[in-house]
C-alpha positions, 0 to 999 in steps of 0.5 A, a space after each residue: 065238582 072235581 075235588 076229592 078227599 084222600 083216606 090215608 094211614 098206615 096198613 091195617 088201620 081201617 082205611 079199606 073198611 072205611 071206604 067199603 062203608 062210604 062207597 058201593 065200590 068194594 075195596 078189598 078189606 083183609 088182614 094184611 098190609 097193602 091190601 089196597 094197591 091201586 086207589 080205589 075212587 067212590 062217589 059219595 052221596 052228601 046227607 042233607 036233610 034239607 033235601 027231604 024237606 024240599 021233597 015234601 013241598 015241591 013233590 018232584 019227579 026226582 030228587 038229586 043230591 050232591 056228591 064228593 069223591 073219596 080215594 082209598 090210597 095204599 098204606 104207607 110205611 117208614 121210608 115211603 119218601 124214599 120209595 120204600 113199600 108202596 111210597 112212591 105210589 101212595 105220595 103221588 096219589 095223595 098229591 092228586 087229592 085236595 083234602 086228607 082223611 087220616 085214619 088212626 088206629 084207636 083200638 086193641 085187637 090181638 087178632 088184627 096185626 099192627 104193622 109196628 107191632 103195637 097200638 099207638 095212634 100218635 106214633 102212627 100220626 108221626 110216622 105219615 106226618 115225617 114221610 110227607 114232610 120229607 118229600 115236601 122238604 125236597 120241593 122246597 128246598 129245590 125252590 129255595 135254591 131256584 129262587 136264591 139265583 134269581 134273587 141275586 137280581 135284587 127283584 123285591 118280588 122274588 126276594 118276598 117269594 124266597 123269604 115265604 119259601 125259606 119259612 116253609 123250609 124252617 117249618 118242615 125242618 122243625 118236623 112241623 107240616 106246611 099248612 102251619 105257615 099259612 100265606 099272607 098274600 095273593 103272591 105266597 098263596 100262588 107259591 104254595 099252590 104251585 108247589 103242591 105241598 102234601 102237608 099244605 093239604 087240609 086234614 081231618 083226623 078219624 079215630 078208629 075205635 072199638 064199639 065200647 068207645 065210639 060214644 065216649 072215646 078212649 084213652 088212645 082218642 084223648 092222646 090224638 086230641 092233645 097231639 093235634 090241638 095245635 093244628 086247627 084240625 077236626 077230630 072224628 070218633 068212628 068204629 068202622 067195625 060198626 059201620 061195616 055192620 050197618 052198611 049190610 043192613 038192607 032197611 032204613 028201619 033196620 038201620 035205625 034200630 041197630 043205631 038205637 040199640 048203640 045210643 047213636 043218633 045217626 051213622 059215623 059215615 054221615 058225619 064224616 061225609 059232612 066233615 069231608 065236604 066242609 073240609 073241602 071248603 064246599 057248600 050247597 045251593 038248591 034248585 027246586 021245581 016239579 021236574 027235579 029238586 037238586 042240591 048243587 055243590 059250589 066253593 064256599 064264597 062263589 058268586 052267583 054267576 059262578 053257581 049258575 056255571 056249575 049247571 051249565 057254563 052258558 048260564 054263567 056266560 049269559 047270566 042276567 040276575 038270580 032270584 033267591 030264596 033262603 031255605 028256611 023261608 021256603 019251608 016256613 011259608 010252604 011255597 015259592 008264591 007264598 015267599 014272593 008274597 011275604 016279600 022274601 024272594 031277592 033279586 041279586 046280580 053279579 056280585 051276589 055271594 051265594 050262601 049255603 042253603 039258598 034256593 035259586 033260579 037264574 035268568 040268563 041270556 045267551 
């Protein structure tokens, strides 16, 4: 699927370092603003221990994980909504993403220059929010004006659209993001989608901390959590310097030893990738055979034919039925035959809504 997350934030907060840890693509990471000029796109493997369990049972010729796209976007400065710095480029690039990973600097280091001269993650968050809200306000005001003229006809549907846009306008004028005005029906959802508002995108806040704060957080992290408590947004704590050190280690054993020394169960980037996957409202189903065990990405709520279409459009067009096993049943019984004998293999039609972790075989006719 083409859905992707954009990494945003002020200059020098750790965006490019984080991107380098996530991707084999190398964004320049340097101690000066705008070290990332063009958006760097990385295709990131989604960690999933279930693939390892399937591999043990099936012993396939190859294993293919699922992926998402992560985009490292140039740092934003005050006035971006009016074109300051690289503002126009920043805003255009973020508009093309489906969700936002907002990196906030939550560590002190006199050797790393802060664009505003001091560390204050809540202020940094508000700078980015303000610029995005201003740009969104331009879009909403234009829509309100056009709907206002059309509403003179008395059309009830247009009046409803106008009401929703006016609520969006009021919200943005109050310094709040558009995602706080959730659409209540299909018409409002269509308006929101058509407007492509920057602050309507789902967001995850990533607190970039020093080594001492990776496990317990710090006062900066506490400030961020308090500031976003009403946004229904997840807050992750990661030390990008530590993640960069982990990324340099060549073997699993070396990485495991390093994590053990820090008292960490897994690398922070693994948690981030799974959180980004969830933020995009994606889930995974599997196909499992001796040729290949593979994870497939689908939107939450996808039906069986839609899931089949991810493999090939002909599978969706000619869909007949899907044979479905729950992954826990497959792991527990140890084979497809054993699952069938236990009466745990389901035969599902076109209306079946796929669940995360389903193992599926499709029957189709073209």
